[in-house]
MIMIGU-783209 format. One record per residue: residue in three letters; x, y, z of N, C-alpha, C, CB in turn. Coordinates in pm, 1 decimal. Glycine has a CB too. Example, Ala and Ser with C-alpha at 12.3 -4.5 7.8 and 13.67 -1.06 7.14 Angstrom:
REM MIMIGU-783209
<'ALA',<1319.0,-569.0,780.0>,<1230.0,-450.0,780.0>,<1320.0,-330.0,780.0>,<1130.8,-447.3,904.6>>
<'SER',<1285.0,-225.0,708.0>,<1367.0,-106.0,714.0>,<1290.0,3.0,787.0>,<1408.4,-59.8,572.5>>
//
This chain:
REM MIMIGU-783209
<'MET',<336.0,1299.3,256.9>,<275.4,1211.6,159.1>,<275.5,1278.5,21.3>,<132.3,1174.2,201.6>>
<'ALA',<247.7,1408.2,19.7>,<242.9,1480.8,-108.1>,<377.8,1475.6,-178.8>,<201.1,1627.3,-85.6>>
<'GLU',<486.3,1488.0,-104.1>,<619.3,1481.8,-166.1>,<646.2,1342.4,-222.0>,<728.6,1520.1,-64.0>>
<'MET',<601.9,1239.8,-151.4>,<619.3,1103.4,-202.9>,<539.0,1084.0,-331.3>,<576.3,999.4,-97.0>>
<'GLN',<417.9,1138.3,-335.9>,<338.1,1129.4,-458.6>,<407.2,1202.2,-573.5>,<197.4,1187.6,-436.0>>
<'ARG',<466.9,1317.4,-545.0>,<538.2,1392.0,-649.6>,<661.2,1313.3,-697.4>,<581.0,1532.0,-597.0>>
<'GLU',<731.6,1250.0,-603.3>,<848.5,1170.2,-639.9>,<808.8,1054.2,-731.6>,<918.5,1116.5,-513.6>>
<'VAL',<700.4,985.9,-698.2>,<650.6,876.9,-782.3>,<610.7,931.7,-919.5>,<529.9,805.7,-714.7>>
<'ASP',<545.2,1047.3,-921.9>,<503.0,1106.1,-1048.9>,<623.7,1142.7,-1135.2>,<416.3,1230.3,-1024.1>>
<'ARG',<727.1,1198.5,-1074.0>,<848.7,1231.0,-1149.8>,<908.9,1104.0,-1209.7>,<952.7,1302.3,-1059.0>>
<'TYR',<908.5,996.8,-1133.2>,<962.8,870.7,-1182.4>,<880.7,819.1,-1301.1>,<965.6,765.9,-1069.6>>
<'ILE',<749.6,810.8,-1284.7>,<662.4,756.0,-1389.2>,<662.4,846.0,-1512.9>,<518.4,739.1,-1335.9>>
<'SER',<670.6,976.2,-1492.1>,<662.5,1072.5,-1602.9>,<779.0,1064.2,-1700.3>,<654.8,1211.5,-1548.2>>
<'GLN',<886.6,998.1,-1662.6>,<1000.5,986.8,-1753.8>,<979.9,878.5,-1860.0>,<1126.8,957.4,-1675.0>>
<'PHE',<872.2,801.4,-1849.2>,<845.2,693.3,-1943.0>,<727.3,727.6,-2033.4>,<817.9,563.3,-1867.7>>
<'LYS',<739.5,696.8,-2161.3>,<632.8,723.7,-2257.6>,<503.1,654.1,-2217.8>,<675.2,679.0,-2397.3>>
<'GLU',<514.9,535.3,-2161.2>,<395.0,459.0,-2125.7>,<313.3,525.2,-2014.4>,<434.4,319.0,-2083.0>>
<'GLY',<378.1,598.4,-1927.0>,<307.8,665.4,-1817.1>,<242.2,565.9,-1722.6>,<202.6,760.6,-1872.2>>
<'TYR',<134.8,610.1,-1662.4>,<63.2,525.0,-1566.9>,<-16.9,418.9,-1641.7>,<-30.2,609.8,-1476.9>>
<'PHE',<-29.5,302.9,-1580.0>,<-115.9,198.0,-1633.9>,<-261.3,239.5,-1615.3>,<-88.0,61.1,-1564.8>>
<'SER',<-350.9,170.6,-1681.5>,<-494.4,197.1,-1665.4>,<-536.8,157.4,-1524.5>,<-578.5,119.9,-1772.1>>
<'PRO',<-647.7,213.5,-1474.3>,<-694.1,176.7,-1340.6>,<-713.2,25.5,-1322.1>,<-824.0,247.5,-1311.4>>
<'LEU',<-766.4,-43.1,-1421.5>,<-785.0,-188.0,-1407.5>,<-651.3,-261.3,-1397.7>,<-865.5,-242.6,-1525.6>>
<'SER',<-553.8,-218.4,-1475.7>,<-420.7,-279.8,-1468.3>,<-356.3,-252.0,-1333.3>,<-330.3,-227.9,-1581.7>>
<'MET',<-375.5,-131.5,-1281.5>,<-316.9,-100.0,-1151.1>,<-384.0,-179.2,-1039.2>,<-328.0,49.9,-1122.8>>
<'LEU',<-513.8,-198.6,-1050.9>,<-582.4,-280.1,-950.9>,<-530.3,-423.2,-954.9>,<-734.8,-277.8,-973.9>>
<'ALA',<-508.4,-475.6,-1074.6>,<-452.0,-610.3,-1087.5>,<-311.5,-614.3,-1027.6>,<-448.7,-654.5,-1236.1>>
<'ARG',<-233.3,-511.7,-1056.1>,<-96.8,-505.5,-1001.1>,<-100.2,-496.3,-849.1>,<-20.1,-384.8,-1059.5>>
<'MET',<-191.8,-417.2,-795.6>,<-204.1,-405.6,-650.9>,<-242.3,-540.4,-590.1>,<-308.3,-298.3,-613.9>>
<'SER',<-333.1,-610.8,-655.5>,<-373.9,-743.3,-607.0>,<-254.5,-839.2,-605.7>,<-487.7,-800.8,-695.1>>
<'GLU',<-171.0,-832.7,-709.5>,<-50.4,-914.9,-713.4>,<40.8,-883.7,-595.1>,<24.9,-893.3,-845.2>>
<'GLU',<60.3,-755.0,-569.7>,<149.2,-714.6,-460.9>,<93.9,-756.6,-324.4>,<170.7,-563.1,-464.1>>
<'VAL',<-36.9,-746.7,-306.8>,<-97.9,-791.5,-180.3>,<-78.0,-942.4,-165.1>,<-250.6,-755.4,-175.7>>
<'GLY',<-87.0,-1016.6,-275.6>,<-61.0,-1160.5,-271.6>,<82.2,-1190.5,-230.4>,<-89.9,-1223.1,-407.1>>
<'GLU',<176.4,-1111.7,-281.7>,<316.5,-1130.5,-243.2>,<338.1,-1099.1,-96.0>,<407.7,-1042.9,-329.0>>
<'LEU',<269.5,-996.2,-46.0>,<276.3,-965.0,96.8>,<219.6,-1081.3,178.0>,<199.4,-834.0,128.2>>
<'ALA',<106.5,-1134.1,134.8>,<44.9,-1246.4,206.0>,<140.2,-1365.1,212.1>,<-86.8,-1287.7,138.2>>
<'ARG',<208.4,-1389.3,103.5>,<304.7,-1500.3,99.3>,<416.2,-1479.0,201.5>,<364.9,-1514.7,-42.6>>
<'GLU',<469.2,-1356.3,206.5>,<576.3,-1326.2,302.3>,<528.5,-1338.8,447.2>,<630.5,-1185.4,278.0>>
<'VAL',<408.9,-1289.2,473.6>,<353.7,-1298.7,609.5>,<333.3,-1445.3,646.1>,<219.4,-1220.4,621.0>>
<'ASN',<283.8,-1523.9,551.1>,<262.7,-1666.2,576.1>,<395.1,-1737.5,603.3>,<191.4,-1731.1,456.9>>
<'HIS',<500.4,-1700.2,529.5>,<631.5,-1760.3,554.2>,<684.1,-1723.9,692.5>,<731.3,-1715.9,447.4>>
<'ARG',<661.9,-1601.0,730.9>,<719.3,-1555.2,859.0>,<636.0,-1595.7,980.1>,<734.4,-1404.5,857.5>>
<'PHE',<504.0,-1587.6,968.6>,<418.6,-1610.9,1084.8>,<330.7,-1734.5,1071.7>,<332.2,-1491.4,1108.3>>
<'GLY',<322.5,-1790.2,953.7>,<234.7,-1903.7,930.1>,<308.3,-2035.9,937.3>,<168.0,-1890.2,796.6>>
<'GLU',<243.0,-2136.1,886.2>,<296.5,-2271.3,892.7>,<367.8,-2312.7,764.7>,<186.0,-2368.3,922.3>>
<'LYS',<384.5,-2219.8,671.0>,<443.1,-2254.4,541.6>,<583.4,-2196.3,529.3>,<354.1,-2203.8,426.6>>
<'PRO',<686.3,-2276.4,555.8>,<822.9,-2223.7,542.3>,<859.4,-2202.4,396.0>,<923.9,-2318.7,607.9>>
<'LYS',<955.4,-2114.7,376.2>,<1005.4,-2089.3,240.8>,<1083.5,-2209.6,190.8>,<1093.9,-1962.8,237.4>>
<'LYS',<1077.3,-2228.4,60.0>,<1162.1,-2328.8,-4.0>,<1303.3,-2271.8,-10.3>,<1109.0,-2367.0,-147.6>>
<'PRO',<1403.2,-2355.8,-2.5>,<1541.9,-2305.1,-11.5>,<1568.1,-2228.1,-140.7>,<1640.7,-2421.0,-1.2>>
<'SER',<1494.5,-2259.6,-246.8>,<1517.3,-2193.9,-376.1>,<1445.0,-2060.2,-389.7>,<1473.9,-2285.3,-487.6>>
<'GLU',<1358.1,-2025.1,-292.4>,<1281.0,-1900.5,-302.7>,<1366.1,-1779.2,-269.1>,<1159.5,-1905.2,-210.3>>
<'ALA',<1342.1,-1673.1,-343.6>,<1416.3,-1547.8,-323.5>,<1386.4,-1488.5,-186.6>,<1381.6,-1446.1,-433.4>>
<'ASP',<1484.7,-1414.8,-136.4>,<1467.5,-1345.0,-9.2>,<1391.2,-1215.8,-32.8>,<1604.3,-1316.2,57.7>>
<'ASN',<1266.5,-1211.5,4.0>,<1187.0,-1089.0,2.4>,<1156.8,-1055.8,146.9>,<1054.6,-1104.6,-82.8>>
<'SER',<1096.4,-941.8,169.1>,<1064.3,-906.5,306.8>,<928.2,-840.0,311.1>,<1172.0,-813.9,367.0>>
<'ILE',<869.3,-845.1,426.6>,<741.9,-777.5,447.7>,<759.8,-628.2,419.5>,<689.4,-801.0,592.9>>
<'GLU',<871.4,-572.7,462.1>,<897.8,-430.7,440.0>,<896.3,-396.1,291.1>,<1032.5,-391.9,501.4>>
<'LEU',<965.9,-475.2,210.1>,<969.6,-447.0,66.2>,<833.1,-465.9,1.8>,<1071.8,-536.6,-2.8>>
<'GLU',<760.1,-566.7,44.2>,<626.6,-588.4,-12.9>,<533.1,-474.0,23.5>,<567.9,-722.0,35.8>>
<'LEU',<541.2,-423.9,146.7>,<461.1,-306.9,185.0>,<502.8,-185.1,103.2>,<475.9,-277.4,336.2>>
<'GLY',<633.1,-171.9,77.3>,<681.3,-63.1,-6.6>,<625.8,-71.6,-147.6>,<832.3,-63.5,-10.9>>
<'ASP',<619.0,-193.4,-202.9>,<560.4,-210.5,-336.2>,<413.0,-170.2,-337.2>,<575.4,-356.3,-382.9>>
<'ILE',<341.4,-206.9,-231.6>,<199.4,-170.7,-222.5>,<184.3,-19.2,-211.1>,<132.5,-240.6,-101.4>>
<'LEU',<271.2,44.0,-133.1>,<266.6,189.6,-120.1>,<294.3,256.3,-255.1>,<368.7,237.7,-14.6>>
<'PHE',<392.5,205.6,-329.1>,<425.7,261.8,-459.9>,<307.2,250.9,-555.7>,<548.2,190.7,-519.0>>
<'ILE',<248.0,133.8,-566.4>,<136.6,116.9,-660.2>,<14.8,196.7,-614.3>,<100.0,-32.1,-674.6>>
<'THR',<-2.6,211.7,-482.7>,<-111.8,295.0,-431.5>,<-91.9,439.8,-475.3>,<-120.0,285.8,-276.9>>
<'MET',<31.6,486.9,-468.1>,<59.8,624.0,-511.8>,<42.4,638.7,-662.1>,<201.6,664.9,-471.7>>
<'CYS',<84.2,538.9,-738.2>,<61.1,542.7,-883.4>,<-88.1,550.0,-912.8>,<123.0,418.5,-952.2>>
<'PHE',<-164.3,466.7,-846.5>,<-308.9,461.1,-865.6>,<-370.1,598.0,-834.5>,<-372.2,350.9,-775.8>>
<'ALA',<-334.5,652.6,-718.3>,<-388.0,781.9,-676.8>,<-347.4,892.0,-775.0>,<-339.7,816.7,-535.3>>
<'ASN',<-220.9,894.9,-812.9>,<-173.9,998.1,-906.3>,<-249.2,992.0,-1038.1>,<-23.8,982.9,-931.7>>
<'SER',<-270.2,872.0,-1087.7>,<-336.1,858.7,-1218.1>,<-479.9,907.3,-1214.4>,<-332.4,714.2,-1264.4>>
<'LEU',<-540.3,904.7,-1096.5>,<-679.3,948.0,-1081.2>,<-691.4,1086.9,-1019.4>,<-755.1,848.4,-996.5>>
<'GLY',<-577.7,1152.9,-994.3>,<-579.1,1287.1,-936.2>,<-622.7,1289.9,-790.9>,<-669.0,1375.5,-1015.8>>
<'ILE',<-591.6,1185.0,-717.8>,<-631.3,1175.9,-576.5>,<-514.2,1216.5,-488.5>,<-679.1,1031.9,-540.6>>
<'ASP',<-538.1,1309.6,-398.8>,<-439.7,1353.4,-300.7>,<-449.3,1257.1,-181.8>,<-464.1,1503.9,-256.4>>
<'LEU',<-345.4,1176.7,-161.7>,<-350.8,1075.5,-55.8>,<-348.9,1135.9,84.3>,<-234.9,979.8,-70.6>>
<'THR',<-291.8,1254.2,99.0>,<-297.3,1320.5,230.0>,<-441.7,1354.1,263.4>,<-209.6,1449.3,231.6>>
<'GLU',<-512.9,1407.2,166.4>,<-654.0,1439.1,186.2>,<-735.4,1311.5,211.2>,<-709.4,1515.1,63.9>>
<'ALA',<-706.3,1206.3,135.0>,<-776.4,1079.3,153.9>,<-749.7,1025.0,294.6>,<-732.4,976.2,46.7>>
<'HIS',<-625.0,1034.4,339.6>,<-588.8,989.2,474.2>,<-663.8,1069.6,580.3>,<-436.8,1001.3,496.1>>
<'ASP',<-667.0,1199.7,563.1>,<-737.3,1284.3,660.3>,<-885.2,1247.5,668.7>,<-722.3,1432.5,622.9>>
<'LYS',<-947.8,1220.2,555.6>,<-1089.6,1181.5,554.6>,<-1110.9,1047.4,623.9>,<-1142.2,1174.7,410.7>>
<'VAL',<-1020.7,953.8,599.4>,<-1033.0,821.5,662.7>,<-1012.4,832.8,813.4>,<-930.7,722.0,602.2>>
<'MET',<-914.4,912.4,856.1>,<-890.7,929.1,999.6>,<-1009.9,996.9,1066.7>,<-762.6,1011.0,1023.8>>
<'HIS',<-1070.2,1092.3,998.0>,<-1190.4,1155.8,1053.1>,<-1300.4,1051.5,1072.7>,<-1240.0,1269.8,960.0>>
<'LYS',<-1315.7,964.8,973.9>,<-1416.5,858.1,982.6>,<-1388.7,769.2,1103.8>,<-1417.8,772.9,852.5>>
<'PHE',<-1263.6,726.5,1119.0>,<-1230.7,638.8,1232.3>,<-1244.8,710.5,1366.0>,<-1088.7,585.1,1217.7>>
<'ASN',<-1210.5,838.8,1368.6>,<-1218.6,914.5,1493.8>,<-1360.6,954.9,1531.0>,<-1133.5,1037.4,1484.1>>
<'THR',<-1453.6,941.0,1439.7>,<-1593.6,973.6,1470.6>,<-1677.7,846.7,1474.1>,<-1651.1,1073.0,1366.9>>
<'ARG',<-1692.6,782.0,1362.4>,<-1777.9,663.3,1353.8>,<-1729.7,550.1,1444.4>,<-1784.1,614.3,1210.2>>
<'ASP',<-1599.1,530.0,1449.7>,<-1544.4,415.6,1523.4>,<-1478.5,453.6,1655.1>,<-1444.9,343.7,1437.9>>
<'LYS',<-1504.5,575.7,1703.1>,<-1431.9,621.9,1822.3>,<-1456.3,537.0,1946.2>,<-1469.8,763.4,1852.3>>
<'ASP',<-1571.7,472.7,1955.9>,<-1601.2,389.8,2072.9>,<-1609.6,241.1,2038.9>,<-1731.1,434.7,2136.2>>
<'ARG',<-1560.4,205.5,1924.3>,<-1572.0,67.0,1878.7>,<-1476.6,-26.9,1951.8>,<-1546.3,59.6,1729.9>>
<'TRP',<-1358.3,20.6,1986.2>,<-1255.9,-63.0,2045.7>,<-1229.3,-20.8,2189.5>,<-1127.5,-56.9,1963.6>>
<'THR',<-1177.7,-111.0,2267.7>,<-1145.2,-83.8,2407.4>,<-1015.8,-2.8,2413.0>,<-1131.7,-216.5,2488.9>>
<'LYS',<-1024.4,116.3,2471.0>,<-907.6,202.8,2477.8>,<-819.0,163.2,2594.4>,<-949.5,349.3,2490.3>>
<'LYS',<-689.2,187.6,2576.7>,<-593.5,163.7,2684.4>,<-612.2,269.1,2791.6>,<-447.9,164.8,2631.3>>
<'ASP',<-583.0,231.6,2915.1>,<-585.4,329.2,3024.2>,<-471.8,428.3,3002.6>,<-572.9,259.2,3163.8>>
<'THR',<-499.6,555.3,3022.9>,<-396.6,657.4,3003.8>,<-337.0,703.7,3136.1>,<-454.2,776.4,2929.1>>
<'ASP',<-379.7,641.1,3244.7>,<-325.0,681.1,3376.8>,<-188.8,628.0,3401.2>,<-414.2,635.4,3487.4>>
//
């Protein structure tokens, strides 16, 4: 994850504008989540795509969300590996008995 964050930073750092403000990034993230929702609805929901709509994919929309998440984290000095580790610790402790586990036999 750290290498991906560095790659995103190298990309953004080549532009004078740099990272957007946190509010702009949150708006951008919301846009990308909306695009993902649209793709999921087209694929699994009752709303087919119009013939004139561009071919996007769930994979690309998730990639866009990952990119903006890394931009957001980089701009705020957040290490996403550390954030991930903290979240996994939370799920492995607080929520360890919340769901029915599969049999391992």
